[in-house]
C-alpha positions as CSV (number, residue, x, y, z in Angstrom):
1,X,41.5,100.7,173.5
2,X,45.0,100.4,172.1
3,X,45.8,97.0,170.7
4,X,49.3,95.9,171.9
5,X,51.5,94.1,169.3
6,X,54.5,91.8,169.2
7,X,56.1,91.9,165.8
8,X,58.2,88.9,164.9
9,X,60.4,89.7,161.9
10,X,60.3,93.5,162.3
11,X,63.2,94.3,159.9
12,X,61.8,92.3,157.0
13,X,59.4,93.5,154.3
14,X,56.3,92.4,156.2
15,X,57.7,93.8,159.4
16,X,58.4,97.3,158.0
17,X,55.0,97.4,156.3
18,X,53.4,96.4,159.6
19,X,55.2,99.3,161.3
20,X,53.8,101.6,158.5
21,X,50.3,100.6,159.5
22,X,51.1,101.0,163.2
23,X,52.6,104.4,162.5
24,X,49.5,105.6,160.7
25,X,47.1,104.2,163.4
26,X,49.1,105.2,166.4
27,X,46.0,105.8,168.5
28,X,44.8,102.2,167.8
29,X,48.1,100.2,168.0
30,X,51.3,100.1,170.0
31,X,54.4,98.0,169.8
32,X,55.1,96.0,173.0
33,X,57.9,93.8,171.6
34,X,60.0,93.5,168.5
35,X,62.0,90.6,167.1
36,X,64.5,90.4,164.3
37,X,67.2,88.0,163.1
38,X,70.3,90.1,162.9
39,X,69.7,93.5,161.4
40,X,70.3,95.4,164.6
41,X,71.0,98.7,162.9
42,X,67.4,98.9,161.5
43,X,66.1,97.4,164.7
44,X,67.7,100.1,166.8
45,X,65.9,102.8,164.7
46,X,62.6,100.9,165.3
47,X,63.3,100.9,169.0
48,X,63.9,104.7,169.0
49,X,60.6,105.3,167.2
50,X,58.2,102.7,168.8
51,X,59.7,102.3,172.3
52,X,59.0,98.5,172.8
53,X,59.3,97.0,176.3
54,X,61.2,94.0,175.1
55,X,63.4,93.2,172.0
56,X,64.6,89.8,170.7
57,X,67.4,89.1,168.3
58,X,67.7,85.6,167.0
59,X,71.5,85.9,166.3
60,X,73.0,85.7,169.8
61,X,76.2,87.6,168.8
62,X,74.2,90.5,167.3
63,X,71.9,90.4,170.4
64,X,75.0,90.9,172.6
65,X,76.1,93.8,170.5
66,X,72.6,95.4,170.8
67,X,72.7,95.0,174.5
68,X,75.9,97.0,174.7
69,X,74.5,99.7,172.4
70,X,71.2,99.9,174.3
71,X,71.5,99.2,178.0
72,X,68.2,101.1,178.4
73,X,66.1,98.3,177.0
74,X,65.7,94.6,177.7
75,X,67.2,92.5,174.9
76,X,66.7,88.7,174.8
77,X,68.5,86.3,172.4
78,X,68.1,83.1,170.4
79,X,65.1,80.9,169.9
80,X,64.2,81.3,173.6
81,X,64.2,85.1,173.2
82,X,61.8,84.8,170.2
83,X,59.4,82.7,172.3
84,X,59.6,85.2,175.2
85,X,58.6,88.2,173.1
86,X,55.9,86.1,171.4
87,X,54.3,85.2,174.7
88,X,54.6,88.6,176.5
89,X,51.8,88.9,179.0
90,X,50.7,92.4,177.9
91,X,50.4,91.5,174.2
92,X,47.0,91.2,172.4
93,X,48.2,90.0,169.0
94,X,51.4,88.6,167.5
95,X,52.3,89.4,163.9
96,X,54.3,86.3,162.8
97,X,56.5,87.4,160.0
98,X,59.8,85.6,160.5
99,X,60.9,84.0,157.3
100,X,60.8,80.2,157.1
101,X,60.4,77.4,159.6
102,X,62.2,79.6,162.3
103,X,58.8,81.2,162.9
104,X,57.2,77.9,164.0
105,X,58.2,77.7,167.7
106,X,57.6,81.4,168.6
107,X,54.2,81.2,166.9
108,X,53.4,78.1,168.9
109,X,54.5,79.9,172.1
110,X,52.2,82.8,171.2
111,X,49.2,80.4,170.7
112,X,50.0,78.6,174.0
113,X,49.9,82.0,175.7
114,X,46.5,82.7,174.2
115,X,47.6,85.4,171.7
116,X,45.7,86.0,168.4
117,X,48.1,85.5,165.5
118,X,48.3,87.7,162.4
119,X,50.0,85.1,160.3
120,X,52.4,86.2,157.6
121,X,54.6,83.2,157.8
122,X,53.1,80.5,155.6
123,X,55.7,78.0,156.6
124,X,54.2,77.7,160.0
125,X,51.1,76.0,158.6
126,X,53.1,74.2,155.8
127,X,55.4,72.6,158.4
128,X,52.8,72.0,161.2
129,X,49.4,72.7,159.9
130,X,47.5,70.0,161.7
131,X,49.3,70.7,165.0
132,X,49.0,74.5,164.9
133,X,45.3,74.7,163.8
134,X,44.3,72.1,166.5
135,X,46.2,74.0,169.1
136,X,44.7,77.3,168.1
137,X,41.2,75.8,168.4
138,X,42.0,74.4,171.9
139,X,43.3,77.8,173.0
140,X,40.5,79.9,171.4
141,X,43.1,81.8,169.3
142,X,42.3,83.4,166.0
143,X,44.6,82.7,163.0
144,X,44.2,85.9,160.9
145,X,45.9,85.5,157.5
146,X,48.2,88.2,156.3
147,X,49.3,86.7,153.0
148,X,47.4,88.7,150.4
149,X,45.9,85.6,148.9
150,X,44.6,84.1,152.1
151,X,43.5,87.5,153.4
152,X,41.5,87.8,150.2
153,X,39.8,84.4,150.7
154,X,39.2,85.2,154.3
155,X,37.4,88.4,153.3
156,X,35.3,86.7,150.7
157,X,34.2,84.2,153.3
158,X,32.9,86.7,155.8
159,X,29.2,86.1,156.4
160,X,29.2,83.0,154.2
161,X,28.5,79.3,155.0
162,X,31.9,77.6,154.5
163,X,30.0,74.4,153.6
164,X,28.8,76.1,150.4
165,X,32.4,76.6,149.2
166,X,33.1,74.7,146.0
167,X,36.6,75.9,145.2
168,X,39.3,78.2,146.3
169,X,41.2,80.0,143.4
170,X,44.6,81.3,144.4
171,X,46.1,83.8,142.1
172,X,49.8,83.9,141.2
173,X,51.8,86.6,139.4
174,X,53.7,83.9,137.5
175,X,57.0,85.4,138.7
176,X,59.8,86.7,136.5
177,X,60.0,83.6,134.3
178,X,56.4,83.1,133.1
179,X,57.4,83.6,129.5
180,X,60.8,81.8,129.7
181,X,61.3,78.7,127.6
182,X,62.5,75.4,129.2
183,X,66.0,76.2,127.7
184,X,66.0,79.7,129.2
185,X,65.3,78.3,132.6
186,X,68.5,76.3,132.5
187,X,70.5,79.6,132.6
188,X,68.7,81.6,135.2
189,X,70.9,83.8,137.4
190,X,70.4,85.0,140.9
191,X,69.7,88.5,139.7
192,X,67.0,87.2,137.3
193,X,65.3,85.3,140.1
194,X,65.3,88.2,142.4
195,X,63.8,90.6,139.8
196,X,60.1,90.1,140.7
197,X,57.7,91.9,138.3
198,X,55.1,92.9,140.8
199,X,56.0,92.5,144.5
200,X,58.9,93.7,146.6
201,X,59.8,90.9,149.0
202,X,62.8,89.2,150.7
203,X,65.2,87.0,148.8
204,X,63.8,83.6,149.9
205,X,60.2,84.3,149.1
206,X,61.1,86.0,145.8
207,X,63.0,82.9,144.7
208,X,60.1,80.7,145.8
209,X,57.8,82.9,143.7
210,X,60.1,82.4,140.7
211,X,59.8,78.6,141.0
212,X,56.1,78.7,141.9
213,X,56.9,77.0,145.2
214,X,55.5,80.0,147.0
215,X,52.2,79.3,145.4
216,X,52.5,75.7,146.4
217,X,53.1,76.7,150.0
218,X,50.0,78.9,149.8
219,X,47.9,76.0,148.6
220,X,48.9,74.0,151.7
221,X,48.3,77.0,153.9
222,X,44.9,77.5,152.4
223,X,44.0,73.9,153.1
224,X,44.7,74.3,156.9
225,X,43.2,77.8,157.2
226,X,39.9,77.1,155.4
227,X,39.5,73.3,155.6
228,X,39.4,72.8,151.8
229,X,40.9,69.7,150.2
230,X,43.7,69.9,147.7
231,X,41.4,68.8,144.9
232,X,39.3,71.9,145.4
233,X,42.1,74.5,145.5
234,X,43.2,75.8,142.1
235,X,46.0,78.2,141.1
236,X,45.7,80.6,138.2
237,X,48.4,82.9,136.9
238,X,47.3,86.5,137.0
239,X,50.3,88.7,136.1
240,X,48.7,92.0,137.1
241,X,48.2,90.9,140.8
242,X,45.1,92.9,141.1
243,X,42.7,90.1,142.1
244,X,44.3,88.6,145.1
245,X,42.3,85.4,145.2
246,X,38.7,84.1,144.7
247,X,36.1,81.8,146.2
248,X,33.7,79.8,144.1
249,X,30.5,78.7,145.8
250,X,28.1,75.8,145.1
251,X,25.8,78.0,143.1
252,X,28.8,78.9,140.8
253,X,29.0,82.4,142.0
254,X,32.6,83.6,142.3
255,X,33.7,86.3,144.8
256,X,37.0,88.0,144.4
257,X,38.9,90.5,146.5
258,X,40.8,93.2,144.6
259,X,43.3,95.9,145.2
260,X,46.7,97.2,144.4
261,X,49.6,94.8,145.1
262,X,50.6,96.1,148.5
263,X,50.9,94.2,151.8
264,X,49.6,97.2,153.7
265,X,46.0,96.2,153.0
266,X,46.1,92.6,154.4
267,X,48.2,93.7,157.4
268,X,45.7,96.5,158.2
269,X,42.7,94.1,157.8
270,X,44.3,91.5,160.1
271,X,45.2,94.1,162.8
272,X,41.8,95.8,162.7
273,X,39.6,92.7,162.2
274,X,36.6,92.3,162.6
275,X,36.4,96.1,161.8
276,X,37.4,98.0,158.8
277,X,39.3,101.3,159.4
278,X,39.7,104.1,156.9
279,X,42.9,103.3,155.0
280,X,45.8,105.6,153.9
281,X,46.4,104.4,150.4
282,X,45.2,106.0,147.2
283,X,41.8,104.8,145.9
284,X,41.9,102.0,143.3
285,X,41.8,103.4,139.8
286,X,40.1,101.1,137.3
287,X,40.9,103.3,134.4
288,X,44.6,102.7,135.0
289,X,44.2,99.0,135.9
290,X,41.9,97.8,133.2
291,X,43.6,94.6,132.1
292,X,43.0,91.4,134.0
293,X,44.6,88.2,132.5
294,X,44.3,84.7,133.8
295,X,46.4,81.7,132.6
296,X,46.9,78.1,133.9
297,X,50.2,77.5,135.6
298,X,52.8,75.4,133.7
299,X,53.8,72.7,136.2
300,X,56.2,71.1,133.6
301,X,58.3,74.2,133.6
302,X,57.6,74.9,137.3
303,X,57.3,71.5,139.0
304,X,57.6,72.9,142.5
305,X,53.9,73.7,142.4
306,X,53.1,70.1,141.6
307,X,55.5,68.9,144.3
308,X,53.6,71.0,146.9
309,X,50.2,69.5,145.8
310,X,51.8,66.0,146.1
311,X,53.1,66.8,149.6
312,X,49.6,67.9,150.7
313,X,47.9,64.9,149.3
314,X,50.5,62.6,150.9
315,X,49.9,64.2,154.3
316,X,51.8,63.6,157.5
317,X,55.2,65.2,157.7
318,X,55.7,65.4,153.9
319,X,54.9,69.1,153.7
320,X,57.2,69.8,156.6
321,X,60.1,67.9,155.0
322,X,59.5,69.5,151.6
323,X,59.4,73.0,153.1
324,X,62.7,72.6,155.0
325,X,64.5,71.0,152.1
326,X,63.3,73.7,149.8
327,X,64.5,76.4,152.2
328,X,68.0,74.9,152.1
329,X,68.0,74.4,148.3
330,X,67.0,78.1,147.9
331,X,69.8,79.2,150.2
332,X,72.2,77.0,148.2
333,X,71.1,78.7,145.0
334,X,71.5,82.1,146.5
335,X,75.0,81.1,147.6
336,X,75.8,80.0,144.0
337,X,76.2,76.3,145.0
338,X,73.5,75.0,142.7
339,X,71.5,76.3,139.7
340,X,68.0,77.5,139.8
341,X,66.7,74.5,137.8
342,X,68.4,72.2,140.4
343,X,66.0,73.3,143.1
344,X,62.9,71.3,141.9
345,X,65.1,68.4,140.6
346,X,66.9,67.9,143.9
347,X,63.7,68.5,145.9
348,X,61.8,65.8,144.1
349,X,64.5,63.2,144.8
350,X,64.7,64.2,148.4
351,X,60.9,63.9,148.9
352,X,61.0,60.4,147.3
353,X,63.2,59.2,150.2
354,X,61.1,60.6,153.0
355,X,58.6,58.3,154.8
356,X,55.8,60.7,156.0
357,X,54.9,60.4,159.6
358,X,51.2,60.8,160.6
359,X,49.8,62.6,163.7
360,X,53.3,64.1,164.4
361,X,54.1,65.9,167.7
362,X,55.9,69.2,167.7
363,X,59.1,67.4,168.6
364,X,58.7,65.1,165.6
365,X,58.0,68.0,163.3
366,X,61.1,69.8,164.5
367,X,63.2,66.6,164.0
368,X,61.9,66.1,160.5
369,X,62.6,69.7,159.7
370,X,66.2,69.3,160.9
371,X,66.7,66.0,159.0
372,X,65.4,67.5,155.8
373,X,67.9,70.4,156.1
374,X,70.8,68.1,156.6
375,X,69.9,65.9,153.6
376,X,69.2,69.0,151.4
377,X,72.5,70.5,152.3
378,X,74.4,67.6,150.7
379,X,72.0,66.6,147.9
């Protein structure tokens, strides 16, 4: 039986890797709907190859342009369009790969429609972890992690009693500035921040990786996915990115999932779960990958990681506020409005002025997100 997919964020790095998997397993998967932000040139090529029934473009101007180009296909626009493709009646699984908090509402729409979620957008759980995980349980929906770290943990837990988990250990590459001094970090350029040593990703997540905020977001995501408290989630810097994450059990055994740093593997696992299908990558060569290093993260040089832990421990809407404010600060850095080192400094001050709200509704979460963006834009 062919599994029908909606792909949210089809023109991004996760989206194109997902289509690589679909292309290879064309007998097992088909694309029912695609969604992108504004890159309609690439989206049109994807339409030609995968023949979706429905396409969404978040940017309404670009959506109108695509409609003129492609009168043969149904094109919907804006946030409502994203929700429409996410809840398409024929779809079996939704790959949520839209960058940032923009992925929240279409993911919620998909869950409400009873669709399993291959979750590549960590901000969905950072912004609304309690709401989303509760809703997924109510609707009987699977949240299948696509982030390589969470997919690794998910695989290590298969067949295990989650009550026997002592600790989750999330690995971090350390980003491009692992060996920089505090003085060096004052003069980081955009080009420096986007030059990731291991992974090829979009600009926002690459900057987050350079500040270690990405790892902080992953700690919060892991808490909601696996029900483990912040005190029992550790981060270690592993520059080779071969071990994707580990689980330590009560008997002190440690299980690790390993592989080359490619998103193809976690995407394929999420789409084929609970089965494993023969892959199309080269076998792992231990003789060429024989060095595995581990270091503690330096939260003095990279305070964003500590801020994320603090947000998780504070609870309520603090993680939502932090995530939205960080997103704006990263954009301001990329627009050369602030320096790289201003991101954590401004973020800490912003978080200090937010009074976290407990048991927030979706409407409250969206309001907090919007408020954080406004405050970060002028901080």
